[in-house]
N, C-alpha and C positions, 0 to 999 in steps of 0.2 A: 052875462050868461056865459058859462063854460061850454066850449064846443070840442068834444074829444075827437082826436084824429087816430088813424090806424097805428098800431105798434109795428115797428120795423125791426127785423133781425138780419144783420149782415152776415156774410160768409164766415167771419171769425167768431161768430156767436155773441157779438155785442148787441144789446137791446137799446133801441131808440124810442122814447116816448115823447110825443108832441101834443101840446094842448094849446088852445087859443081862447081868447075872451073877446066879447063885443058888448058895447053899450050904446045907449042913445047919444048921438053926437060925437062918438069916439071912433077912432080907427080900429081895425082888427089887429090884435096883438098875438104873436106866436112865441112859444118857448119849447125848446127840445132838450131833453135830458138823456145823456148816454150812460148806460149801465154796463160796466165791463164784465165780460164773462169770466175772466181770470182775475182774481183779487190780487192786490199788491202783496208781495211776500212780506211775511211778518216773522220776527224772531231776532235772535242775537247772533252776530257774526263771531264765531269762535276763533281762538288763536291757535295756530299750529307752530310748534317749536321743534326744530331739529336738535338731535343730540350731537355728540362729538363727531366732527368730520372724519371719515375714514381716510387712510393713506394707502390706496392700492397701487400696485405696480403692473404695468403691461405684461401679460403672460403669467402673472402671479396668481391667477384664479379669480373667482367671483368676490365681490365685496358687498356689504350690507349697510344701508343707511337706516336710521330710526328717527321717528318723530312722535310727538304727543300732541293731543288736542284738548282744548278746554270744553269741548262738547260733552256735557254730562249725559246726554241721551245715548251717545254711541262713541266709543273710542276707535272705531274702525277707520283706517286710512288706506288709500290706494296710491301706489307709487308708480311713476313712469319716468323715462328718460326724455327730456324735452330738447336736448341739444348736446353736441360734443361727442367725445370718444367713448361711448358706452351704449349698451342695450339692456333693457330690463329682462330679468329672468323670472322673477316672482313678484307680481304686482302687490300682493298683500303682505309679503314678508320684507319687501324693500331690497331684494337681492338683484344686483346688476353685474354685468360682465364687461370688462374693458375691451374696446376694439382698437385701441392705440393709446399712445401717451398724449397727455394734454388735459383739457378741462372737460368735465362731465357735468351737465346741469340736470339735477334731479328735482322732480316735483312731487309733493305729497298733497293729496286732496281728500276732502270729506264731502259726503252728500248731505243734503238738507234733511233735518229731522223735525219733530214736532215743535221744538223750542229753539232750534238753531238753523242758521242759513248755511248753504254750501260755501266752501272757501278752499283756498290752496296756499301753499308756500313753497319756496324753492331753496335748494342748497347747491353750492358749487363744490365739486370734488376734483382735486388735482391727481391725475394718474401719472406716476413717475415712469421714466423710461426703463425698459428691461436692460439687464447687464449683458454686454457682449465681451468676449475675450479676444485679445490681440496677441498673436505670436510673431515676434521679430526674427528675421533670418538675414543671412549675408552680412553679419556685423564685422567680419574680418575680411578685408580685401587687400589687393596689392596695387600699388600706384601704376596707372596706365597713361597718365596725362589727360584723361577725360574725367568728367564728373562721375563720381561713384556714389551709390546710395544703397542703404539697406532695403529690405523688403518686409512686408507685413501681410499676414493672412488673418481673417476674422472668423469667428464662430458666433452667430450663423455666418455662412460664407457670403462674400460679395459686398460687404458694407464698405462705404466710402471712408477713407482714412486721411486725416490731416496731419502733416509732419511739422516738427520744429527741429531745426539743425539737421535736415535730412541728408544733404549731400556734401561731399568733400572732393576736391581735386588733388590736393597735395597730401603727402603722408602726414600722419598725426592722429589725434584722438578727439572725438567730440561726443557729447551726450545728446542723444536723440529722444524725441517723444512722439509717439503716434497716438492720435485720439480719434475715436469713431465720430463721424459726422452723419447722423441719421435721426429722423424725427421720432423714432420709436426705441432706439438703442443708445446706450452710452458705454464707454470703456476707454481705458488709457493704458499704454505700456511704455516703459522707458528702457533704454539700454545704452551701452557704450559702443561707439562705432570706431573701428581702427582701420586706418589705411597704412599698410606697411610699405617701406621703401622697396623699390624694385631692384632686382639684382642687375648689376652692370658688369659687362665683360671687359676685362683689361687684357690687352695684348702687349707683351713685352717684345722689344726689338733691340738690336745692337747688343746681343748678349755675348758675342764673340768678337 
């Protein structure tokens, strides 16, 4: 004989139905069936494919990524920056802005539709350094017996500069190279550094 028991509904909305049976000379048996309130998702996972990777430059303006989906219900995609040196400007157009030189990780995602599941894909974009200018000065000096070096100024101002063949003590000529050392800027300048001989005073004696 079947003995129905109360139906139980948990806070998540899941339904539990329990039944039992009994017979002469047998033990009482119980069985519980759980019915999920939310059905398992059904549909096909679409593919999202990015187009050609853009090549933006820091301070060079916004850049745009583009992607396509195999979801035939809807071609709409949403873009966001998920890491690196960029921020999103337009989520639907895929427009982003560099915040520095380096790697920008962009994600394109689609929402679930009648026949397709939600999914996403990512693309890495390399943002190149902005160009800085270097102006060399003091390339002609006179021997003093101490180490002499040219100077350099940068635009934008205040960038660190690394030198090759920077200084000379003795008279002569050397080729110098100054290179910007900065995470967001790049630039190089070359020049010829001259150290001229100093004038020596000669005093004559015993002339008469």
